[in-house]
N, C-alpha and C positions, 0 to 999 in steps of 0.2 A: 504494500500499499504506500502511496506517496506521503511525503513528509508534511505537505500542506494539510492533510487530513488531521494529523496530530495537532498542528497549530490551530486549526479551526476548533477542535474539541477543547483545547486549552483556553482559547478566548471565550468559548461558550461556557466553560466551567467557571471562569472568573466572573463573567457577567451574571450568571445565574446564582453564584455564591453571594454576590453583593445584593442582588434583588431578593434572594431568600432571607438574608439577614434583615433587610429593611422591612420585608413583609411580616416576619416573625415579631419584630419589635413593634409593629403597628397593632398587633392583636391585643385584645383586652384581657388582662389577667385578673387576679383577685383584687388588686389595687387600682384598676382602671387602665393601666398601661399607657402607651403613647397615643393610642387611638382616641383617648378622651381629650387630648390636646387639640385635636382637629374636629371636635364637635361630635365624635362618636359616643361619648359618654352620655350626652343628653338624650339622644334618640334611643340608645339601648336601654336606658332606665325606664323609658316610657313604654316601649313596645317589645320587651323581651329580646328577640333576636331580629335585628333589622336587616334590610336588604344589603346595606353596605357591609355588614359583618359576614353575611353569606357569600358575597362576592369576594371579600378579602380571603375567606377560607378557600374558595375555588381557585383564586389566583395563586395562593400559597401551595396548594396541592399540585397545580399545573407546573409551577416553577420547580417544585421539588422533584417531580417526575422527570423533567428535562435535565435537572442537575444530576440525578441518579443515572440517567441514560448516558450522559456525557462521561461520568466516571467509569461506567461499565465499558463504554466504547473505547475510552483511552486505555483501560486495562487490557482489553482484547487486542488493541493495536500494538501495545507494548509486548504482549505475549507473542504475537505473530512476528514482530521484529526480532525477538530473541530466538525464536525457532528457525527463522530464515537465515540467521547468522550475519546479517548486515548491520 
């Protein structure tokens, strides 16, 4: 496999790592989390689980699946490079 494939996976891994960190920090925890700074605390206290929180959950799951796929892809690429001897 070409080397650009590995570089693409590394860039994807860095971008998704940053996004995943930001999305996790936006989630509301026991103390309100960072989502309450952006108005999420008011809507969640009035209506249980708001649409914004559901969308945040969906985006977090989507980014984490892409992050995991990038790690697995990079690991497989490295294994193929080791076996081919180049």
